[in-house]
FIZAGU-96382 format. One line per field, with one value per residue: residue number from 0; y negated, z negated, x of N, C-alpha, C in turn. Coordinates in Angstrom, 2 decimals, always signed. Example, Ala and Ser with C-alpha at 12.3 -4.5 7.8 and 13.67 -1.06 7.14 Angstrom:
# FIZAGU-96382
i	[0;1]
n_y	[+5.69;+2.25]
n_z	[-7.80;-7.08]
n_x	[+13.19;+12.85]
ca_y	[+4.50;+1.06]
ca_z	[-7.80;-7.14]
ca_x	[+12.30;+13.67]
c_y	[+3.30;-0.03]
c_z	[-7.80;-7.87]
c_x	[+13.20;+12.90]
This chain:
# FIZAGU-96382
i	[0;1;2;3;4;5;6;7;8;9;10;11;12;13;14;15;16;17;18;19;20;21;22;23;24;25;26;27;28;29;30;31;32;33;34;35;36;37;38;39;40;41;42;43;44;45;46;47;48;49;50;51;52;53;54;55;56;57;58;59;60;61;62;63;64;65;66;67;68;69;70;71;72;73;74;75;76;77;78;79;80;81;82;83;84;85;86;87;88;89;90;91;92;93;94;95;96;97;98;99;100;101;102;103;104;105;106;107;108;109;110;111;112;113;114;115;116]
n_y	[+1.18;-2.27;-5.55;-8.98;-12.19;-15.51;-18.77;-22.19;-24.05;-27.12;-30.55;-33.21;-36.27;-37.73;-37.32;-36.19;-33.24;-29.71;-26.47;-23.31;-20.03;-16.49;-13.60;-10.23;-7.07;-3.59;-0.95;-1.68;-0.93;-0.35;-2.77;-5.14;-7.78;-11.11;-13.61;-16.80;-18.20;-20.58;-21.77;-24.02;-25.86;-24.51;-23.62;-21.37;-18.90;-19.68;-18.96;-19.94;-19.67;-17.29;-14.73;-12.25;-9.08;-9.05;-11.69;-13.37;-16.25;-17.95;-20.60;-22.36;-24.92;-27.31;-27.56;-27.38;-28.54;-29.74;-27.83;-24.99;-21.59;-18.99;-16.18;-14.14;-11.29;-9.75;-10.53;-9.90;-11.91;-14.47;-17.76;-20.98;-23.97;-27.08;-30.16;-33.74;-33.84;-33.78;-34.93;-33.12;-30.76;-29.65;-26.97;-23.53;-21.55;-18.53;-15.64;-13.16;-9.79;-7.57;-4.21;-1.02;+1.22;+2.55;+0.55;-1.32;-4.13;-6.53;-8.88;-11.84;-13.50;-16.21;-19.71;-23.01;-25.93;-29.33;-32.29;-35.62;-38.70]
n_z	[+0.01;+0.69;-0.45;-0.08;-1.09;-1.06;-1.63;-2.66;-1.46;-1.50;-2.31;-0.25;+1.04;+4.25;+6.44;+4.59;+3.10;+2.82;+1.53;+2.25;+0.87;+1.30;-0.27;+0.04;-1.14;-2.04;+0.33;+2.70;+4.72;+7.34;+8.36;+10.92;+11.69;+10.48;+9.86;+10.08;+9.64;+10.13;+8.79;+9.26;+7.65;+8.48;+10.93;+13.26;+12.38;+13.11;+14.83;+13.71;+13.33;+13.85;+12.90;+13.76;+12.63;+13.60;+13.72;+15.69;+16.60;+16.92;+17.72;+17.43;+19.70;+18.43;+16.04;+16.65;+16.25;+13.93;+12.01;+10.38;+10.46;+8.43;+7.05;+4.34;+4.09;+2.04;-0.11;+0.75;+1.73;+3.42;+4.79;+5.32;+6.32;+6.35;+7.79;+8.19;+7.89;+9.00;+8.83;+10.30;+9.86;+7.72;+5.85;+5.01;+4.58;+5.79;+5.27;+7.34;+7.86;+10.03;+11.06;+12.08;+11.62;+10.85;+8.61;+10.47;+10.24;+7.61;+5.38;+3.46;+0.56;+1.01;+0.94;-0.05;+1.85;+1.85;+3.55;+3.14;+4.56]
n_x	[+0.85;+0.42;+1.00;+0.42;+1.32;+0.61;+2.05;+2.66;+1.02;-0.96;-1.89;-1.08;+0.22;-0.23;+2.49;+4.11;+5.73;+5.60;+6.39;+5.62;+5.33;+5.48;+5.22;+5.97;+5.02;+5.35;+5.17;+7.43;+9.03;+8.24;+7.60;+7.27;+6.96;+6.22;+3.82;+2.12;-1.09;-3.69;-6.75;-9.14;-11.80;-14.91;-13.92;-12.29;-9.81;-6.52;-3.47;-0.23;+2.60;+5.29;+7.54;+9.88;+11.21;+13.71;+14.38;+13.42;+11.51;+8.36;+6.13;+3.01;+2.08;+1.29;+2.68;+5.33;+8.64;+8.01;+7.70;+9.15;+9.69;+10.86;+12.74;+13.47;+14.90;+15.94;+14.43;+12.00;+10.31;+8.62;+8.78;+7.32;+8.21;+6.92;+6.89;+6.40;+3.59;+0.22;-3.20;-4.77;-3.49;-4.60;-6.05;-6.76;-3.99;-2.89;-0.98;+0.35;+1.23;+2.81;+2.80;+4.30;+2.87;-0.43;-2.41;-1.52;-1.81;-1.66;-3.14;-2.70;-4.27;-4.44;-3.56;-4.34;-3.91;-3.95;-4.00;-3.90;-5.06]
ca_y	[-0.01;-3.52;-6.77;-10.26;-13.29;-16.80;-19.83;-23.42;-25.02;-28.24;-31.80;-34.04;-37.39;-37.61;-37.61;-35.43;-31.90;-28.57;-25.21;-22.15;-18.76;-15.29;-12.51;-8.94;-5.99;-2.29;-0.28;-2.71;-0.43;-0.36;-4.11;-5.60;-9.23;-11.85;-14.83;-17.72;-18.64;-21.68;-21.86;-25.26;-25.68;-24.31;-23.27;-20.05;-18.76;-19.84;-18.64;-21.11;-19.33;-15.85;-14.35;-10.82;-8.54;-9.39;-13.10;-14.17;-17.09;-18.61;-21.58;-23.01;-26.22;-28.42;-27.63;-27.32;-29.71;-30.20;-26.70;-23.96;-20.33;-18.25;-14.93;-13.60;-9.85;-9.20;-10.83;-9.54;-13.15;-15.36;-19.15;-21.91;-25.32;-27.98;-31.57;-34.72;-33.27;-34.57;-34.50;-31.97;-29.55;-29.18;-25.72;-22.44;-20.86;-17.11;-14.85;-11.87;-8.88;-6.59;-2.92;-0.03;+2.29;+2.15;-0.16;-2.19;-5.53;-6.92;-10.31;-12.35;-14.15;-17.58;-20.87;-24.22;-27.09;-30.50;-33.46;-36.84;-39.76]
ca_z	[+0.01;+0.82;-0.95;+0.32;-1.96;-0.62;-2.62;-2.12;-0.94;-2.36;-1.71;+0.13;+1.91;+5.65;+6.56;+3.58;+3.42;+1.96;+1.85;+1.89;+0.71;+1.37;-0.81;+0.32;-2.08;-1.63;+1.40;+3.68;+5.64;+8.70;+8.74;+12.16;+11.82;+9.54;+10.50;+9.35;+10.32;+9.46;+9.01;+8.81;+7.25;+9.59;+12.17;+13.34;+11.91;+14.28;+14.63;+13.57;+13.56;+13.68;+12.92;+13.80;+11.76;+14.22;+13.62;+16.77;+16.08;+17.85;+17.07;+18.21;+20.17;+17.54;+14.90;+17.09;+15.88;+12.56;+11.07;+10.56;+9.81;+8.13;+6.37;+3.47;+4.08;+0.73;-1.04;+1.40;+1.66;+4.57;+4.41;+6.39;+5.96;+7.15;+7.64;+8.90;+7.88;+9.51;+8.30;+11.04;+9.37;+6.56;+5.97;+4.22;+5.29;+5.50;+5.71;+8.02;+8.06;+11.06;+10.79;+13.13;+11.28;+10.39;+9.41;+11.41;+9.82;+6.29;+5.20;+2.12;+0.22;+1.52;+0.03;+0.49;+2.17;+2.15;+3.90;+3.07;+5.46]
ca_x	[+0.01;+1.19;+0.34;+0.99;+0.86;+1.08;+2.17;+3.27;+0.05;-1.29;-2.37;+0.05;-0.15;+0.27;+3.95;+4.83;+6.20;+5.28;+7.03;+4.80;+6.01;+4.66;+5.99;+5.42;+5.41;+4.84;+5.90;+7.75;+10.05;+7.74;+7.15;+7.94;+6.89;+5.37;+3.32;+1.22;-2.29;-4.41;-8.18;-9.74;-13.20;-15.85;-13.25;-11.67;-8.43;-5.62;-2.08;+0.66;+4.00;+5.57;+8.97;+10.04;+12.24;+15.00;+14.61;+12.81;+10.45;+7.47;+5.24;+1.97;+2.61;+0.96;+3.61;+6.72;+9.41;+7.65;+7.65;+10.17;+9.41;+12.12;+12.47;+14.52;+14.63;+16.30;+13.35;+10.72;+9.55;+8.62;+8.55;+6.93;+8.54;+6.12;+7.28;+5.58;+2.26;-0.89;-4.54;-5.25;-2.82;-5.38;-6.74;-6.22;-2.93;-2.84;+0.17;+0.04;+2.36;+2.57;+3.45;+4.31;+1.92;-1.75;-3.43;-0.87;-1.88;-2.11;-3.30;-2.74;-5.53;-4.43;-3.23;-4.92;-3.10;-4.75;-3.22;-4.75;-4.61]
c_y	[-1.24;-4.64;-7.97;-11.34;-14.59;-17.79;-21.06;-24.42;-26.14;-29.42;-32.69;-35.15;-37.11;-38.07;-36.84;-34.05;-30.92;-27.33;-24.07;-20.91;-17.63;-14.12;-11.19;-7.92;-4.70;-1.73;-1.29;-2.21;-0.47;-1.75;-4.62;-7.11;-9.82;-13.13;-15.61;-18.13;-19.75;-21.59;-23.12;-25.00;-25.57;-23.91;-21.86;-20.06;-18.81;-19.57;-19.92;-20.77;-17.84;-15.68;-12.84;-10.38;-8.82;-10.88;-13.97;-14.98;-17.69;-19.52;-22.02;-24.40;-27.34;-28.58;-27.60;-28.65;-30.21;-29.06;-25.68;-22.71;-19.59;-17.04;-14.54;-12.13;-9.21;-9.42;-10.45;-10.74;-13.94;-16.76;-19.93;-23.32;-26.25;-29.40;-32.45;-34.24;-34.30;-34.10;-33.24;-30.66;-28.96;-27.87;-24.70;-21.70;-19.44;-16.51;-13.53;-11.05;-7.80;-5.33;-2.00;+1.02;+1.72;+1.65;-1.24;-3.68;-5.65;-8.42;-10.68;-13.10;-15.61;-18.60;-22.15;-25.34;-28.24;-31.69;-34.65;-37.91;-41.05]
c_z	[+0.01;+0.24;-0.52;-0.61;-1.48;-1.79;-1.96;-1.56;-1.94;-1.60;-1.44;+1.04;+3.32;+5.70;+5.57;+4.04;+2.38;+2.44;+1.31;+1.80;+0.81;+0.93;-0.54;-0.68;-1.57;-0.55;+2.52;+4.76;+7.11;+9.18;+9.96;+12.29;+10.73;+10.22;+9.61;+10.26;+9.49;+9.81;+8.40;+8.46;+8.45;+10.90;+12.11;+12.76;+13.13;+13.91;+14.59;+13.93;+13.28;+13.73;+12.87;+12.82;+12.30;+14.21;+14.72;+16.23;+17.25;+17.08;+18.02;+18.56;+19.15;+16.37;+15.35;+16.77;+14.51;+11.53;+11.43;+9.77;+9.59;+7.25;+5.57;+3.31;+2.72;-0.29;-0.48;+1.41;+2.94;+4.10;+5.63;+5.83;+6.90;+6.79;+8.47;+9.01;+8.30;+8.87;+9.02;+10.68;+8.16;+6.84;+4.98;+5.10;+4.82;+6.05;+6.27;+8.17;+9.07;+10.83;+11.98;+12.88;+10.80;+8.95;+10.31;+10.99;+8.39;+6.21;+3.73;+1.83;+0.67;+0.46;+0.69;+0.69;+2.55;+2.39;+3.97;+3.96;+4.76]
c_x	[+0.88;+0.34;+1.13;+0.44;+1.48;+1.19;+2.74;+2.28;-0.21;-1.81;-1.18;-0.43;+0.40;+1.72;+4.77;+5.20;+5.73;+6.07;+6.14;+5.65;+5.02;+5.54;+5.27;+5.91;+4.77;+5.73;+6.19;+8.71;+9.57;+7.29;+7.94;+7.93;+6.03;+4.97;+2.41;+0.06;-2.94;-5.91;-8.72;-11.22;-14.11;-15.24;-12.68;-10.26;-7.53;-4.18;-1.25;+2.08;+4.21;+7.06;+9.04;+11.10;+13.64;+15.33;+14.09;+11.61;+9.63;+6.53;+4.15;+2.47;+2.40;+1.91;+5.07;+7.42;+9.11;+7.72;+8.72;+9.75;+10.73;+11.73;+13.69;+14.23;+14.93;+15.20;+12.00;+9.76;+9.72;+8.27;+8.07;+7.18;+7.79;+6.48;+6.36;+4.15;+1.22;-2.22;-5.06;-4.52;-3.60;-6.08;-6.21;-5.20;-2.80;-1.54;-0.29;+1.30;+1.98;+3.42;+3.38;+3.21;+0.60;-1.71;-2.86;-0.82;-2.33;-2.19;-3.19;-4.01;-5.60;-4.04;-3.69;-3.89;-4.07;-3.86;-4.15;-4.14;-4.32]
């Protein structure tokens, strides 16, 4: 069984920064990638960033140049450093872990990020 726990969310003014963390516990040997998703109120959950076990990273265009995803394999933890935050970055941020074996995907409970204008 795998558990993901996000932390680091909060209330910040526009232009500020936050660093989100996602700690994975349990069976992690088959983990292939970790990622972050954002769900704004009343909206669908959208992909934000992803990092593979090999270190390859990808970002949605709206956060490129402002956010950095990283991973500490020794701590089984992924991070999302978000800078120059905008009100449209507001939402619940979910961590996702991808696996080679069933059920292939795990999600964390989410952490709230609110950016005030």
